[in-house]
Backbone as JSON, one array per atom type, in Angstrom:
{
  "sequence": "XXXXXXXXXXXXXXXXXXXXXXXXXXXXXXXXXXXXXXXXXXXXXXXXXXXXXXXXXXXXXXXXXXXXXXXXXXXXXXXXXXXXXXXXXXXXXXXXXXXXXXXXXXXXXXXXXXXXXXXXXXXXXXXXXXXXXXXXXXXXXXXXXXXXXXXXXXXXXXXXXXXXXXXXXXXXXXXXXXXXXXXXXXXXXXXXXX",
  "N": [[-15.31, -24.53, -0.18], [-12.0, -24.37, 1.34], [-9.63, -21.92, 1.78], [-6.74, -21.34, 1.43], [-3.27, -20.11, 2.53], [-1.64, -20.31, 0.68], [-3.53, -20.06, -1.64], [-4.21, -17.65, -1.21], [-1.89, -15.95, -1.61], [-1.36, -16.31, -4.32], [-3.13, -14.5, -5.29], [-4.01, -11.27, -6.52], [-4.69, -8.17, -5.28], [-7.2, -7.13, -6.19], [-8.45, -9.3, -7.27], [-8.74, -10.57, -4.92], [-10.7, -9.21, -3.59], [-12.69, -9.33, -5.54], [-13.13, -11.95, -5.27], [-13.95, -12.1, -2.58], [-16.47, -10.77, -2.57], [-18.1, -12.94, -3.49], [-17.76, -14.98, -1.9], [-17.22, -15.13, 1.34], [-15.12, -16.38, 2.86], [-12.75, -15.55, 1.44], [-12.17, -13.15, 2.32], [-10.74, -13.23, 4.41], [-8.19, -13.77, 3.24], [-7.4, -10.92, 2.62], [-7.41, -9.85, 5.18], [-5.33, -11.05, 6.37], [-3.23, -10.4, 4.74], [-3.15, -7.52, 5.27], [-3.32, -7.11, 8.17], [-0.77, -7.29, 9.59], [0.59, -4.76, 8.83], [-1.11, -2.9, 9.05], [-1.78, -2.64, 11.91], [0.87, -1.99, 12.82], [0.71, 0.55, 11.5], [-1.5, 1.89, 12.89], [-0.54, 2.08, 15.44], [1.7, 3.41, 15.42], [0.74, 6.07, 14.69], [-0.94, 6.66, 16.81], [-0.28, 5.8, 19.03], [-1.46, 4.04, 20.72], [-2.33, 1.3, 23.1], [-1.81, -2.24, 22.52], [-4.06, -3.65, 22.68], [-6.01, -1.79, 22.17], [-5.4, -0.9, 19.67], [-5.73, -3.22, 18.17], [-8.62, -3.33, 18.68], [-9.18, -0.9, 17.2], [-8.56, -2.02, 14.55], [-10.12, -4.03, 14.24], [-12.7, -2.65, 13.98], [-12.3, -1.14, 11.99], [-11.9, -3.07, 9.97], [-14.33, -4.14, 9.75], [-16.14, -2.21, 8.75], [-14.53, -2.04, 6.14], [-15.41, -4.35, 5.1], [-18.11, -4.11, 5.15], [-18.21, -2.21, 3.23], [-17.02, -3.06, 1.04], [-18.45, -3.65, -1.51], [-18.8, -1.0, -2.55], [-16.28, -0.19, -3.15], [-14.2, 1.1, -5.44], [-12.95, -0.34, -8.1], [-10.69, 0.54, -9.59], [-9.08, 2.08, -8.31], [-6.51, 2.31, -5.95], [-6.19, -0.82, -3.91], [-5.02, -0.89, -1.46], [-4.6, 1.92, -0.55], [-7.39, 2.43, -0.16], [-8.05, 0.98, 1.83], [-6.23, 1.86, 4.03], [-7.0, 4.45, 4.17], [-9.62, 4.06, 5.58], [-8.68, 2.55, 7.78], [-7.14, 4.83, 8.86], [-9.14, 6.6, 9.14], [-10.48, 5.58, 11.21], [-8.62, 5.37, 13.15], [-8.02, 7.99, 13.68], [-10.75, 8.94, 14.57], [-10.93, 7.36, 16.98], [-8.56, 8.45, 18.4], [-9.46, 11.04, 18.52], [-11.67, 10.75, 20.48], [-10.41, 9.86, 22.42], [-8.67, 11.66, 23.25], [-10.72, 13.69, 23.98], [-11.89, 13.18, 26.17], [-10.8, 14.51, 28.57], [-8.01, 14.02, 28.19], [-4.88, 15.04, 27.44], [-3.78, 16.9, 24.21], [-1.45, 15.84, 23.32], [-0.46, 12.63, 23.32], [0.65, 10.62, 25.61], [3.9, 8.78, 25.88], [4.87, 5.32, 26.74], [6.22, 4.93, 29.91], [8.47, 2.98, 29.78], [10.21, 2.63, 27.19], [10.71, 0.61, 25.54], [8.5, -1.11, 25.58], [7.14, 0.23, 23.38], [7.95, -0.94, 21.36], [6.24, -3.03, 20.87], [4.77, -2.27, 19.23], [5.27, -2.83, 16.57], [4.5, -5.2, 16.47], [5.82, -7.68, 16.71], [7.68, -7.39, 14.24], [10.06, -6.31, 14.58], [11.98, -6.76, 16.94], [14.46, -5.69, 18.35], [14.84, -2.68, 19.8], [16.14, 0.31, 18.88], [18.3, 2.79, 19.87], [18.18, 5.08, 18.2], [15.77, 4.66, 17.15], [14.05, 4.91, 19.24], [14.39, 7.14, 19.9], [13.31, 8.69, 17.9], [10.65, 8.01, 17.79], [9.98, 9.06, 20.27], [10.16, 11.86, 19.47], [8.32, 11.98, 17.16], [5.88, 11.39, 18.44], [5.67, 13.91, 19.94], [4.75, 15.7, 17.97], [1.91, 17.27, 16.18], [-0.77, 15.48, 15.09], [-1.65, 15.78, 12.47], [1.03, 16.1, 11.36], [2.53, 13.92, 12.41], [1.43, 11.85, 11.24], [1.63, 12.06, 8.48], [4.43, 11.98, 8.11], [4.49, 9.19, 9.05], [3.14, 7.86, 7.18], [4.85, 8.38, 4.69], [7.47, 7.8, 5.36], [7.83, 5.56, 6.9], [5.81, 3.83, 6.49], [6.33, 4.26, 3.76], [4.98, 5.27, 1.57], [3.72, 6.47, -1.78], [3.35, 10.08, -2.62], [1.13, 10.2, -4.24], [-0.71, 7.91, -3.05], [-0.52, 8.71, -0.36], [-1.99, 10.92, -0.77], [-4.46, 9.75, -1.37], [-5.04, 8.35, 0.67], [-5.39, 10.32, 2.92], [-6.99, 12.08, 1.64], [-6.28, 14.56, 0.5], [-4.88, 16.94, -1.63], [-1.94, 16.32, -3.69], [-0.18, 18.33, -3.75], [-0.43, 19.62, -1.27], [0.23, 17.57, 0.08], [2.91, 17.31, -0.18], [3.83, 20.02, 0.73], [2.81, 19.43, 3.52], [4.36, 17.79, 4.19], [6.87, 18.77, 4.15], [6.54, 20.68, 6.05], [6.08, 19.07, 8.39], [8.62, 17.79, 8.57], [10.42, 20.05, 9.46], [9.06, 20.51, 11.82], [9.58, 18.34, 13.3], [12.22, 18.17, 13.24], [12.44, 20.85, 15.04], [11.43, 19.57, 17.21], [13.44, 18.26, 18.31], [14.29, 16.4, 16.92], [16.78, 14.84, 14.59], [18.99, 16.56, 12.96], [20.58, 15.69, 10.89], [19.09, 13.6, 9.94], [18.05, 11.19, 8.06], [15.92, 11.42, 5.3], [15.29, 10.23, 3.18]],
  "CA": [[-13.86, -24.42, -0.54], [-11.26, -23.87, 2.11], [-8.96, -20.9, 1.33], [-5.29, -21.51, 2.2], [-2.44, -19.3, 2.53], [-1.01, -20.48, -0.66], [-4.23, -19.55, -2.64], [-4.43, -15.91, -0.95], [-0.64, -15.41, -2.1], [-1.39, -16.3, -5.74], [-4.09, -13.6, -5.86], [-3.93, -9.99, -6.36], [-5.68, -7.45, -4.32], [-8.49, -6.84, -7.06], [-8.98, -10.83, -7.15], [-9.35, -11.17, -3.58], [-11.97, -8.26, -3.41], [-14.06, -10.03, -6.37], [-13.81, -13.46, -4.95], [-14.82, -12.0, -1.3], [-17.92, -10.54, -2.81], [-18.57, -13.92, -3.78], [-17.44, -15.82, -0.87], [-16.47, -14.57, 2.46], [-13.7, -17.11, 3.22], [-11.7, -14.86, 0.61], [-11.92, -12.03, 3.0], [-9.46, -13.82, 5.36], [-6.92, -13.36, 2.63], [-7.21, -9.48, 2.85], [-7.34, -9.59, 6.67], [-4.17, -11.53, 6.86], [-2.27, -9.7, 4.36], [-3.05, -6.08, 5.82], [-3.21, -7.04, 9.54], [0.66, -6.6, 10.56], [1.23, -3.44, 8.42], [-2.48, -1.9, 9.73], [-1.45, -2.75, 13.31], [2.11, -1.14, 13.06], [0.28, 2.18, 11.1], [-2.43, 2.33, 13.97], [0.17, 2.04, 16.87], [2.66, 4.58, 14.91], [0.2, 7.38, 14.71], [-1.91, 7.13, 17.77], [0.61, 5.2, 20.47], [-2.49, 3.08, 21.48], [-1.85, -0.03, 23.49], [-1.92, -3.32, 21.47], [-5.51, -3.96, 22.87], [-6.67, -0.49, 21.61], [-4.78, -0.87, 18.09], [-6.66, -4.43, 17.78], [-9.97, -3.04, 18.84], [-9.45, 0.0, 16.0], [-8.27, -2.65, 13.28], [-11.22, -4.98, 14.24], [-13.81, -1.9, 13.68], [-11.97, -0.83, 10.56], [-12.28, -4.14, 8.98], [-15.96, -4.39, 9.67], [-16.29, -1.29, 7.94], [-14.06, -2.5, 4.93], [-16.26, -5.58, 4.84], [-19.49, -3.46, 4.79], [-18.23, -1.25, 2.11], [-16.44, -3.89, -0.09], [-19.31, -3.62, -2.67], [-18.64, 0.2, -2.98], [-14.81, 0.03, -3.63], [-14.02, 1.52, -7.13], [-11.94, -1.06, -8.4], [-9.99, 1.33, -10.6], [-8.28, 2.61, -7.47], [-5.57, 1.13, -5.22], [-7.01, -1.14, -2.81], [-4.28, -0.55, -0.26], [-4.99, 3.31, -0.17], [-8.4, 2.54, 0.13], [-8.08, 0.27, 3.18], [-5.29, 2.55, 4.68], [-8.15, 5.48, 4.35], [-10.79, 3.62, 6.12], [-8.04, 2.6, 8.85], [-6.91, 5.99, 9.31], [-10.18, 7.47, 9.86], [-11.3, 4.81, 12.5], [-7.43, 5.78, 14.11], [-8.26, 9.5, 14.21], [-12.0, 8.9, 15.39], [-10.4, 6.75, 18.26], [-7.61, 9.33, 18.96], [-10.13, 12.28, 19.21], [-12.4, 10.34, 21.36], [-9.55, 9.5, 23.71], [-8.31, 13.1, 23.7], [-11.71, 14.49, 24.14], [-12.16, 12.67, 27.61], [-9.81, 15.36, 29.56], [-6.74, 13.94, 28.02], [-4.09, 16.09, 26.43], [-3.79, 16.82, 22.86], [-0.29, 15.11, 23.0], [-0.55, 11.48, 24.04], [1.9, 10.24, 26.5], [4.5, 7.42, 25.68], [4.84, 4.71, 27.93], [7.59, 5.11, 30.45], [9.43, 2.02, 29.21], [9.88, 3.01, 25.67], [10.95, -0.59, 24.78], [6.98, -1.66, 25.28], [6.54, 0.8, 22.42], [8.57, -1.81, 20.19], [5.39, -3.9, 20.4], [4.0, -1.46, 18.09], [5.57, -3.32, 15.25], [3.79, -6.34, 16.87], [6.52, -8.67, 16.28], [8.44, -7.53, 13.28], [11.22, -5.84, 15.02], [12.43, -7.37, 18.15], [15.49, -4.76, 19.12], [14.67, -1.18, 19.62], [17.62, 0.72, 18.81], [18.23, 4.29, 20.65], [17.86, 5.89, 17.43], [14.37, 4.13, 16.86], [13.41, 5.23, 20.39], [14.24, 8.88, 19.7], [12.3, 8.87, 16.61], [9.24, 7.44, 18.51], [9.79, 10.23, 21.01], [10.14, 12.84, 18.54], [7.23, 11.72, 16.44], [4.81, 11.3, 19.53], [5.5, 15.4, 20.47], [4.19, 16.19, 16.66], [0.72, 17.12, 16.03], [-1.44, 14.52, 14.65], [-1.49, 15.87, 10.93], [2.43, 15.82, 10.99], [2.84, 12.55, 12.63], [0.4, 10.73, 10.35], [2.05, 12.32, 6.91], [5.67, 11.3, 8.27], [4.53, 7.88, 9.21], [2.66, 7.41, 6.07], [5.92, 8.66, 3.81], [8.86, 7.54, 5.74], [7.62, 4.66, 7.76], [4.74, 3.18, 5.69], [6.73, 3.96, 2.23], [3.97, 5.49, 0.5], [4.07, 7.61, -2.58], [2.74, 11.24, -2.54], [-0.15, 9.68, -4.82], [-1.13, 7.2, -2.15], [-0.87, 9.43, 0.64], [-3.3, 12.05, -1.24], [-5.5, 8.99, -1.56], [-5.57, 7.93, 2.53], [-5.57, 11.54, 3.72], [-8.05, 13.03, 1.05], [-5.88, 15.97, 0.27], [-4.17, 17.12, -2.83], [-0.72, 15.88, -3.8], [0.49, 19.58, -3.56], [-0.69, 19.64, 0.02], [1.12, 16.45, 1.0], [4.38, 18.01, -0.26], [3.87, 20.89, 1.58], [2.87, 19.06, 4.87], [5.45, 16.7, 4.54], [8.24, 19.73, 4.49], [6.43, 21.38, 7.47], [6.31, 17.97, 9.48], [10.18, 17.6, 8.85], [10.73, 20.89, 10.13], [8.53, 20.41, 13.05], [10.12, 17.24, 13.69], [13.76, 18.79, 13.71], [12.3, 21.51, 15.87], [11.03, 18.93, 18.25], [14.26, 17.29, 18.92], [14.81, 15.4, 15.79], [18.29, 15.08, 14.45], [19.1, 17.53, 11.66], [20.95, 14.74, 9.96], [18.28, 12.24, 9.78], [18.12, 10.8, 6.32], [14.67, 11.7, 4.87], [15.15, 9.32, 1.67]],
  "C": [[-13.03, -23.89, 0.65], [-10.02, -23.12, 1.48], [-7.5, -21.08, 2.21], [-4.38, -20.52, 1.67], [-1.97, -19.06, 0.77], [-1.92, -19.72, -1.73], [-4.12, -18.14, -2.46], [-2.85, -15.43, -1.65], [-0.53, -15.37, -3.52], [-2.52, -15.3, -6.31], [-3.94, -12.26, -5.56], [-5.08, -9.4, -5.89], [-7.04, -7.49, -5.12], [-8.96, -8.57, -7.06], [-9.4, -11.02, -5.89], [-10.65, -10.2, -3.26], [-13.11, -8.91, -4.22], [-14.25, -11.17, -5.72], [-14.48, -13.27, -3.39], [-16.31, -11.44, -1.49], [-18.65, -11.95, -3.07], [-18.62, -14.91, -2.59], [-16.51, -15.3, 0.25], [-15.41, -15.05, 2.68], [-12.44, -16.03, 2.55], [-11.16, -13.79, 1.56], [-10.83, -12.23, 4.03], [-8.16, -13.44, 4.38], [-6.45, -11.75, 2.58], [-6.75, -9.13, 4.08], [-5.85, -10.07, 6.91], [-2.93, -11.08, 5.92], [-2.08, -8.38, 4.73], [-2.63, -6.26, 7.01], [-2.03, -6.48, 9.99], [0.78, -5.29, 10.05], [0.08, -2.53, 9.14], [-2.22, -1.62, 11.12], [-0.36, -1.69, 13.49], [1.52, 0.38, 12.7], [-0.52, 2.72, 12.42], [-1.39, 2.84, 15.3], [1.21, 3.24, 16.58], [2.0, 5.8, 14.87], [-0.69, 7.95, 16.11], [-1.35, 6.71, 19.22], [-0.58, 4.53, 21.03], [-1.85, 1.82, 22.11], [-2.35, -1.02, 22.41], [-3.31, -3.66, 21.45], [-6.33, -3.03, 21.93], [-6.58, -0.58, 20.01], [-5.56, -2.28, 17.49], [-8.28, -4.13, 17.63], [-10.23, -2.01, 17.27], [-9.37, -0.89, 14.62], [-9.72, -3.55, 13.25], [-12.38, -4.03, 13.47], [-13.44, -1.17, 12.24], [-12.08, -1.79, 9.35], [-13.75, -4.64, 8.58], [-16.41, -3.26, 8.76], [-15.84, -1.51, 6.33], [-14.92, -3.61, 4.31], [-17.67, -4.8, 4.26], [-19.43, -2.66, 3.7], [-17.39, -1.84, 0.8], [-16.9, -3.63, -1.39], [-19.05, -2.25, -3.24], [-17.33, 0.49, -3.48], [-14.75, 0.08, -5.12], [-12.6, 0.52, -7.26], [-10.69, -0.76, -9.46], [-9.01, 2.19, -9.7], [-7.57, 1.41, -6.75], [-6.2, 0.52, -4.2], [-6.15, -0.83, -1.33], [-4.56, 0.9, 0.18], [-6.45, 3.42, 0.33], [-8.67, 2.01, 1.68], [-7.41, 1.38, 4.23], [-6.31, 3.85, 5.16], [-9.08, 5.24, 5.5], [-9.95, 3.48, 7.87], [-7.51, 3.99, 9.67], [-7.87, 6.95, 10.02], [-10.67, 6.71, 11.12], [-10.12, 5.22, 13.37], [-7.91, 7.3, 14.64], [-9.45, 9.58, 14.76], [-11.4, 8.31, 17.08], [-9.62, 8.0, 19.15], [-8.51, 10.51, 19.48], [-10.84, 11.98, 20.34], [-11.62, 10.25, 22.58], [-9.3, 10.76, 24.38], [-9.46, 14.03, 24.39], [-12.39, 14.23, 25.67], [-11.15, 13.19, 28.74], [-8.31, 14.53, 29.25], [-6.04, 14.9, 27.3], [-4.07, 15.92, 24.93], [-2.47, 15.89, 22.53], [-0.37, 13.9, 23.98], [0.89, 11.0, 24.51], [2.6, 8.93, 26.08], [4.54, 6.79, 26.75], [6.19, 4.95, 28.4], [8.7, 4.06, 30.09], [9.15, 2.02, 27.78], [10.13, 1.46, 24.85], [9.7, -1.34, 24.7], [6.5, -0.91, 24.02], [6.74, -0.1, 21.03], [7.17, -2.83, 19.94], [4.2, -3.31, 19.65], [3.92, -2.02, 16.81], [5.06, -4.84, 15.32], [4.74, -7.36, 16.12], [7.91, -8.58, 15.23], [9.91, -7.04, 13.61], [11.25, -6.03, 16.38], [13.16, -6.09, 18.98], [14.76, -3.07, 18.84], [15.68, -0.42, 19.65], [17.53, 2.2, 19.59], [17.8, 5.02, 19.48], [16.21, 5.75, 17.09], [13.49, 4.98, 18.13], [13.44, 6.97, 20.26], [13.71, 9.3, 18.58], [11.15, 8.86, 17.36], [8.96, 8.69, 19.39], [9.49, 11.33, 20.53], [8.7, 12.86, 17.87], [5.98, 11.91, 17.44], [4.79, 12.88, 20.0], [4.81, 16.19, 19.15], [2.71, 16.22, 16.95], [0.45, 16.05, 15.33], [-1.27, 14.52, 12.89], [0.02, 15.69, 10.5], [2.94, 14.47, 11.21], [2.29, 11.72, 11.85], [1.19, 10.93, 8.78], [3.43, 11.68, 6.99], [5.56, 9.84, 8.32], [4.29, 7.3, 7.93], [3.99, 7.14, 4.78], [7.13, 7.77, 4.12], [9.02, 5.88, 6.2], [6.69, 3.35, 6.73], [5.26, 3.06, 4.02], [5.75, 4.42, 1.31], [4.36, 6.95, -0.59], [3.17, 8.72, -2.41], [1.45, 11.16, -3.16], [-1.0, 8.93, -3.73], [-1.35, 7.83, -0.92], [-1.92, 10.62, 0.55], [-4.7, 11.09, -0.96], [-5.94, 8.84, 0.06], [-5.78, 9.46, 3.12], [-6.92, 12.51, 2.95], [-7.42, 14.34, 0.83], [-5.09, 15.85, -1.19], [-2.62, 16.8, -2.82], [0.13, 17.2, -3.39], [0.57, 19.64, -1.97], [0.07, 18.6, 0.94], [2.54, 16.86, 0.79], [4.68, 18.88, 0.69], [3.75, 20.38, 3.32], [3.96, 18.28, 5.15], [7.06, 17.75, 4.87], [7.83, 20.29, 5.78], [6.58, 20.34, 8.53], [7.67, 17.96, 9.63], [10.76, 18.71, 9.61], [10.19, 20.77, 11.7], [9.15, 19.12, 13.85], [11.71, 17.48, 14.08], [13.71, 19.66, 14.95], [12.21, 20.85, 17.34], [12.13, 18.19, 18.98], [15.13, 16.23, 17.95], [16.31, 15.4, 15.24], [18.24, 15.91, 12.99], [19.62, 16.7, 10.36], [20.42, 13.35, 9.67], [17.76, 12.41, 8.55], [16.25, 10.51, 6.25], [14.2, 10.9, 3.47], [14.44, 8.1, 2.22]]
}
């Protein structure tokens, strides 16, 4: 059976997992559903090139496929997927920085090229977005990733806790510290955190 986009839209995440375990064609539903969001997430926390982001995502999806049998279906699939992608991204970032690069990854000179980060979702880069991206880039990874998950990926504390494998109380503390670090690095004090 050929799995169409319409069939994919009608299935819940759990149904996609169950069907993927029986028929590999259904795994495309999972890939197509999460690929744009995950590419943006990778780009936002690592400032990798589009090619690097796609490589990271490909490696992550290989791990997702290999571990799909082990997915605890009582958990939220998106958190599990983000966790795998997060780990792949951090692993890439650490490898990249261990080869003589500084701990702070440099942004491209032409900040508009950073908008390729969203891979087509936002075509115009506002000055405000450019400033936010530059400020985020200055933050340590643990602060950048938590701000991205909370305010750009719009995840709940519980979801962030699942992705980062830290207690919800630690999530709240880290978000507070990340906000302060963001402001200290030049972020607007009147920036809306809601």
